[in-house]
C-alpha positions as CSV (number, residue, x, y, z in Angstrom):
1,M,0.0,0.0,0.0
2,A,2.9,2.3,0.7
3,D,4.2,2.7,-2.9
4,K,0.5,3.5,-4.4
5,L,0.0,7.4,-5.3
6,I,-3.0,7.1,-3.4
7,P,-3.3,4.4,-1.0
8,I,-5.8,1.6,-1.9
9,I,-7.7,-0.7,0.5
10,S,-9.3,-4.3,-0.7
11,D,-9.7,-7.3,0.4
12,P,-7.7,-10.7,-1.0
13,G,-8.7,-11.6,-4.0
14,E,-9.5,-8.1,-5.6
15,Q,-5.8,-7.3,-6.9
16,A,-7.2,-6.6,-10.7
17,T,-9.3,-3.9,-9.5
18,V,-6.4,-2.4,-7.6
19,D,-4.3,-2.8,-10.7
20,L,-7.0,-0.8,-12.5
21,I,-7.4,2.4,-9.8
22,D,-3.8,2.5,-9.5
23,G,-3.0,2.7,-13.4
24,A,-5.6,5.5,-13.5
25,C,-4.9,7.7,-10.3
26,A,-1.5,9.2,-11.9
27,E,-3.2,10.2,-15.5
28,A,-6.6,11.4,-13.6
29,L,-4.6,13.6,-11.1
30,Q,-2.4,15.2,-13.7
31,L,-5.6,16.1,-15.9
32,I,-7.2,17.8,-12.8
33,Q,-4.3,19.8,-12.3
34,Q,-4.3,20.6,-15.6
35,S,-8.0,21.5,-15.9
36,W,-8.7,23.3,-12.8
37,G,-5.9,24.0,-11.1
38,L,-6.5,21.0,-7.8
39,G,-3.6,19.5,-6.3
40,A,-3.9,16.0,-5.0
41,P,-6.3,15.2,-2.2
42,Q,-4.4,15.1,1.3
43,H,-5.6,12.3,3.7
44,C,-7.2,10.5,0.8
45,R,-7.7,6.9,0.6
46,I,-9.4,4.6,-2.3
47,Y,-11.4,1.4,-1.2
48,V,-12.8,-1.4,-3.2
49,M,-16.4,-1.2,-2.6
50,T,-18.2,-4.6,-2.2
51,S,-20.6,-3.3,0.6
52,W,-22.2,0.3,1.1
53,L,-22.3,-0.5,5.3
54,R,-18.6,-1.7,5.2
55,F,-17.4,1.4,3.2
56,V,-18.7,3.6,5.3
57,F,-17.5,2.2,8.7
58,Q,-14.3,1.0,7.6
59,S,-13.4,4.5,6.0
60,A,-14.4,6.5,8.5
61,P,-12.5,7.6,11.6
62,W,-12.9,6.1,15.1
63,S,-14.6,9.7,16.2
64,W,-16.9,9.4,13.1
65,R,-18.0,5.9,13.9
66,I,-19.3,6.8,17.0
67,L,-21.5,9.4,15.5
68,L,-22.2,7.3,12.5
69,A,-23.7,4.0,14.5
70,P,-26.8,5.3,16.4
71,T,-27.7,7.8,13.2
72,L,-27.7,4.8,10.9
73,P,-31.4,4.1,10.4
74,V,-31.2,8.1,9.2
75,W,-28.5,7.9,6.7
76,G,-28.6,4.1,6.0
77,F,-32.2,4.7,4.2
78,R,-30.5,7.0,1.7
79,A,-26.9,5.0,1.2
80,R,-29.4,1.8,0.6
81,R,-31.6,3.7,-1.8
82,T,-28.5,5.2,-3.7
83,W,-26.3,1.8,-3.4
84,P,-27.8,-0.2,-6.2
85,I,-27.5,3.1,-8.9
86,S,-23.8,4.2,-7.8
87,A,-20.5,3.2,-9.5
88,A,-18.9,4.8,-6.2
89,W,-19.0,7.1,-3.7
90,T,-16.8,10.2,-2.2
91,M,-17.0,10.6,1.4
92,R,-15.7,13.1,3.5
93,Y,-14.7,13.1,6.9
94,G,-13.1,16.6,8.1
95,K,-10.1,16.5,6.6
96,R,-9.9,12.5,5.5
97,V,-11.3,11.9,2.0
98,A,-12.2,8.5,1.2
99,I,-13.2,6.8,-2.3
100,G,-15.1,3.8,-2.8
101,V,-15.1,2.1,-5.8
102,K,-17.0,-1.0,-6.8
103,P,-15.0,-3.9,-8.7
104,P,-16.5,-4.4,-12.3
105,R,-18.7,-7.2,-11.0
106,L,-20.4,-5.2,-9.1
107,L,-20.3,-2.3,-11.4
108,A,-21.8,-4.4,-14.0
109,Q,-24.4,-5.4,-11.9
110,S,-25.8,-1.9,-11.3
111,D,-29.3,-0.7,-11.9
112,R,-28.8,1.4,-15.4
113,R,-32.3,2.5,-15.2
114,F,-30.7,6.5,-15.2
115,G,-27.4,5.5,-16.7
116,V,-28.8,4.1,-20.0
117,R,-30.5,7.6,-20.0
118,M,-27.2,9.5,-19.6
119,F,-24.2,8.0,-20.7
120,V,-22.4,6.9,-24.0
121,E,-22.6,3.2,-23.7
122,E,-19.1,1.8,-22.7
123,K,-19.1,-2.1,-22.6
124,D,-16.0,-2.5,-21.3
125,M,-15.5,-2.7,-17.6
126,P,-11.8,-2.1,-17.0
127,T,-12.7,1.3,-19.0
128,N,-15.4,2.2,-16.8
129,I,-13.4,1.7,-13.6
130,R,-10.9,4.0,-14.7
131,R,-13.5,6.6,-15.6
132,V,-15.3,6.1,-12.4
133,V,-11.9,6.5,-11.0
134,C,-11.3,9.8,-12.7
135,H,-14.6,11.1,-11.7
136,E,-14.2,10.4,-7.9
137,L,-10.8,12.1,-7.8
138,T,-12.2,14.9,-9.1
139,H,-14.4,15.2,-6.2
140,A,-11.9,14.5,-3.7
141,C,-9.7,17.3,-5.2
142,S,-12.2,19.6,-5.1
143,A,-14.0,18.7,-1.9
144,Q,-12.4,21.5,0.2
145,L,-14.2,24.1,-2.5
146,Q,-17.5,22.8,-0.9
147,L,-19.3,23.7,-4.6
148,P,-22.5,23.2,-5.3
149,A,-24.0,19.9,-6.4
150,W,-24.5,20.9,-9.9
151,L,-20.9,22.2,-10.6
152,N,-19.4,19.3,-8.3
153,E,-20.6,16.8,-10.6
154,G,-20.2,19.3,-13.6
155,I,-16.2,19.4,-13.3
156,A,-16.0,15.8,-12.5
157,T,-18.3,14.5,-15.6
158,V,-16.3,17.4,-17.9
159,T,-12.9,15.8,-16.8
160,V,-13.9,12.4,-17.4
161,D,-14.7,13.4,-20.7
162,R,-11.0,14.6,-21.4
163,F,-10.0,11.4,-19.2
164,A,-11.8,9.4,-22.3
165,G,-11.0,12.0,-25.2
166,K,-14.4,12.1,-26.2
167,R,-17.9,13.0,-25.0
168,T,-19.5,10.3,-22.5
169,I,-22.8,12.4,-21.8
170,L,-25.5,11.6,-24.5
171,T,-26.0,14.4,-26.8
172,E,-29.6,13.7,-27.0
173,T,-29.9,14.9,-23.4
174,L,-29.6,18.3,-24.7
175,N,-33.5,18.0,-25.7
176,L,-34.4,17.3,-22.0
177,I,-32.4,20.4,-21.2
178,R,-34.2,22.3,-23.3
179,D,-37.7,20.8,-22.5
180,Y,-37.8,20.1,-18.8
181,Q,-39.8,22.3,-16.5
182,P,-39.8,24.2,-14.1
183,K,-36.9,26.1,-14.7
184,A,-35.4,26.6,-11.4
185,P,-32.1,26.3,-8.9
186,P,-30.7,23.0,-9.1
187,P,-31.1,20.5,-6.0
188,S,-28.7,20.2,-3.5
189,Y,-27.4,16.2,-2.9
190,R,-30.1,15.8,-0.3
191,E,-32.6,16.7,-2.6
192,L,-31.2,15.3,-5.9
193,S,-31.2,12.0,-4.1
194,R,-34.9,11.9,-3.6
195,L,-35.7,12.4,-6.9
196,S,-36.7,10.0,-9.8
197,G,-37.4,9.5,-13.8
198,E,-36.8,12.4,-15.6
199,S,-36.2,14.7,-13.1
200,F,-33.3,13.2,-11.8
201,V,-32.0,12.8,-15.1
202,Y,-32.5,16.5,-15.9
203,H,-30.2,17.7,-12.8
204,A,-27.7,14.7,-13.2
205,V,-26.9,16.3,-17.0
206,R,-27.7,19.9,-16.5
207,G,-24.3,20.5,-14.6
208,Y,-22.7,18.8,-17.0
209,W,-23.6,20.8,-20.1
210,L,-23.7,24.0,-18.0
211,T,-19.8,23.3,-17.2
212,G,-19.0,22.5,-20.6
213,C,-20.6,25.9,-21.5
214,V,-18.9,28.0,-19.4
215,E,-15.6,26.1,-20.3
216,E,-16.1,26.5,-24.0
217,K,-17.5,30.4,-23.8
218,C,-15.0,31.1,-21.1
219,P,-11.8,29.2,-21.2
220,G,-10.1,29.0,-17.9
221,F,-13.0,30.9,-16.1
222,L,-13.6,28.1,-13.4
223,K,-9.7,27.2,-13.0
224,R,-9.0,31.0,-12.0
225,K,-11.7,31.2,-9.6
226,F,-11.0,28.0,-7.9
227,S,-7.6,29.3,-7.1
228,Q,-8.8,32.5,-5.5
229,D,-10.2,32.7,-1.7
230,W,-13.8,32.8,-2.6
231,Q,-17.2,32.0,-0.3
232,P,-19.1,28.9,-2.3
233,R,-22.5,31.0,-2.4
234,T,-20.9,33.4,-4.9
235,I,-20.0,31.1,-7.5
236,E,-23.3,30.9,-9.2
237,R,-23.4,34.8,-9.2
238,A,-19.9,35.1,-10.6
239,I,-20.8,32.7,-13.7
240,A,-23.9,34.2,-14.6
241,I,-21.6,38.0,-15.1
242,E,-19.0,35.9,-16.7
243,L,-21.7,34.6,-19.3
244,G,-23.0,38.1,-19.7
245,M,-26.4,37.2,-18.2
246,Q,-28.5,38.9,-14.9
247,P,-27.8,36.6,-11.6
248,E,-31.7,36.9,-11.0
249,N,-32.6,35.6,-14.0
250,F,-29.6,33.0,-14.4
251,W,-31.4,29.8,-13.8
252,S,-34.9,30.7,-15.4
253,E,-32.6,31.3,-18.8
254,I,-29.5,29.1,-18.7
255,D,-30.9,26.2,-20.2
256,A,-31.9,27.8,-23.2
257,A,-28.5,29.3,-23.4
258,V,-26.6,26.2,-22.9
259,V,-28.3,24.3,-25.6
260,D,-28.3,27.3,-28.1
261,H,-24.5,27.1,-27.7
262,F,-24.0,23.7,-28.4
263,E,-26.7,23.4,-31.0
264,K,-25.0,26.0,-32.9
265,I,-21.4,23.8,-32.6
266,T,-23.3,20.8,-34.0
267,M,-25.0,22.4,-36.6
C-alpha cells in the first residue's frame, strides 16, 4: 500500500481492481491539475467497495463511527437507496477523503435505468472503472471548495470526457435540458437523491452541459476562480456575470443559452 500514489484498500482477491485503480490515478490527477488547478487530495484513501455499510464504517475515523452508528437508520436509508445505481462514492470526514469504487463484477450488476438515459454506452468494464476513478478523484481534489452539487458533478463529468478523449454524456440529453420544466435552481445532493425518473436525469446532466458551456465560452474562468479565496455561495453569481447574464434570471434562462451554444457547434 505504501508505494501507491494514493493508498488503495481492498479484500484479498481484488488485486485486478486495485491495479486498474492505481493505473488510473496518476493520469487522472495530472488531468485534474491541468484542468482546474487542483492538487492531489491530502489524507485520501481509495477502497474497493463491495458493501456500502462496510465501506462507510471502514473508511470513517473512529470519532465519526461513534456518531454514525446511532444515526444509521437515518443516513442508511438514503445509502441503501442509492447503492444499486452508484458506481462509486466519495465521502469526506473532516480533512479525510475516502473514495469507494465498486469492482467490475458489481459495477456490471448496477441498476442502469438512469445511466442508459445519460451515458454513451461503454461495455468494457476496465475502461469504466478507470473513468469512475477519474470522476471520484475530481470530487476528492475539489472537496475543500464546497462546490454546489451541479458544479461538483459538472467538473467531474467534464474531466472524464477529457480523460476518455470523447464525450461520455449522450448528446440527446440536450433535448431534455431544453424541454424540462420548471426552470429553477438545481437541487442539493440530498434533494437529488430523492428525485426519480426524468427529474433525476435532467438535474444529473444539467451541471455537465452548463460546466461544458462555461469552459468553452470562458476558457480558464473556473480554474482561475478555484484558485481564489471565495465563498461557495458566490460562484453562481460570478458565472452568470461572466456569461453576460443577469444573476437573478440565471436559472430561468441558462438552459436555453446552453442548448443554443451546443446546437450552434453541432450545426
